[in-house]
C-alpha positions in Angstrom: 99.2 267.1 269.9 96.8 267.3 266.9 94.9 264.4 266.2 93.2 263.8 263.0 89.7 261.7 262.6 92.0 259.1 260.7 94.4 258.8 263.2 91.5 258.0 265.9 90.0 255.7 263.5 93.4 253.6 263.0 94.2 253.7 266.8 90.8 252.5 267.6 90.9 249.6 265.1 94.5 248.9 266.3 93.2 248.5 270.1 90.3 246.6 268.5 92.7 244.1 266.6 94.9 243.7 269.8 92.7 243.8 272.9 88.9 243.9 271.8 88.9 240.7 274.2 90.1 242.8 277.1 88.4 244.9 280.0 88.7 248.5 279.6 92.0 248.9 281.6 93.5 246.4 279.0 92.2 248.3 276.2 93.6 251.6 277.5 97.1 250.2 278.3 97.2 249.4 274.6 96.3 252.5 273.6 98.9 254.0 276.0 101.3 252.2 274.5 100.7 253.8 271.0 100.5 257.1 272.5 103.8 256.4 274.4 105.7 255.1 271.0 104.2 258.7 269.6 105.7 260.8 272.2 108.8 258.9 271.8 108.9 259.4 268.1 112.0 258.4 266.1 111.7 255.0 264.6 108.2 254.5 265.4 107.1 257.3 263.8 105.5 260.8 264.2 101.6 260.4 264.2 99.3 257.6 265.6 98.8 256.6 262.3 102.6 255.9 261.6 103.0 254.2 264.9 100.1 252.0 264.4 100.7 250.8 261.0 104.7 250.5 261.3 105.5 247.2 259.7 105.2 244.2 262.4 104.8 246.2 265.4 100.9 245.6 266.1 100.2 242.1 265.1 96.9 242.8 263.8 98.4 244.5 260.8 100.6 242.1 260.2 99.8 240.5 256.2 98.4 237.2 256.7 97.3 237.9 260.7 93.4 236.5 260.9 92.4 239.8 262.5 93.5 241.8 259.8 90.5 241.5 257.5 88.4 242.6 260.1 90.0 245.6 260.7 88.7 246.9 257.6 84.9 245.2 257.6 84.4 246.3 261.0 80.9 248.2 261.6 81.4 251.6 263.3 78.2 250.4 265.7 80.0 247.5 267.0 80.2 247.2 270.5 83.8 246.2 271.0 84.8 248.8 268.4 83.1 251.4 270.3 84.7 250.4 273.6 88.0 250.3 271.9 87.7 254.0 270.8 86.8 255.3 274.0 90.0 253.9 275.3 91.9 255.8 272.5 89.8 259.0 273.5 90.8 258.5 277.1 94.7 257.9 276.1 94.7 261.0 273.6 93.0 263.2 276.4 95.6 263.0 278.9 94.1 259.8 280.9 96.3 258.3 283.6 98.7 255.6 282.0 97.9 252.2 283.8 101.2 251.1 282.2 103.5 253.9 283.7 105.1 254.5 280.5 105.2 251.1 278.4 106.4 251.1 275.0 106.1 247.0 274.3 103.7 244.5 275.3 103.0 241.2 274.2 99.9 238.7 274.7 100.7 236.2 277.8 99.1 233.4 275.7 101.9 233.5 273.2 103.8 229.9 273.4 106.8 231.8 273.6 108.1 235.2 274.4 109.2 237.6 271.4 112.8 237.9 271.2 113.0 241.2 272.7 111.3 240.0 276.0 113.5 237.2 276.5 115.3 237.5 279.9 113.1 240.3 281.0 110.4 239.9 283.3 107.2 242.2 282.6 106.5 245.5 284.6 103.0 244.5 284.8 100.5 242.4 283.5 96.9 243.8 282.6 94.6 240.8 281.5 96.3 238.9 278.9 99.0 241.4 278.4 102.5 241.7 279.8 104.0 245.2 279.5 107.4 246.5 279.4 109.2 249.9 280.1 112.7 250.8 279.0 113.1 248.2 276.2 116.5 249.3 274.3 
């Protein structure tokens, strides 16, 4: 798969916005969700940037999300951004997927599960995120 520098930048900022407070495994898991969606193609999009920026798929990019402005202002030397970039490079380079193919996740701190997760049990929990496979 060809990945442009701007794809890596968008992906790293997405992982930063979604999982910057997580340990490396949690960041890597979110990066793999992005890659699993890229591989699935179709509705999600055909590139890393398309998948990350798909409307209402990663809350950090949603209009009005308090994290969104920070994604544009973050310094390239920011320690958390560097850690998120490392996780993205690993996922792009074929590191083992700790989610086993998950295409969905949500924060375990949400007051209620998202509609798509209701009635389902997560396949695994890493840090403060619950991950799901085979969500149809």
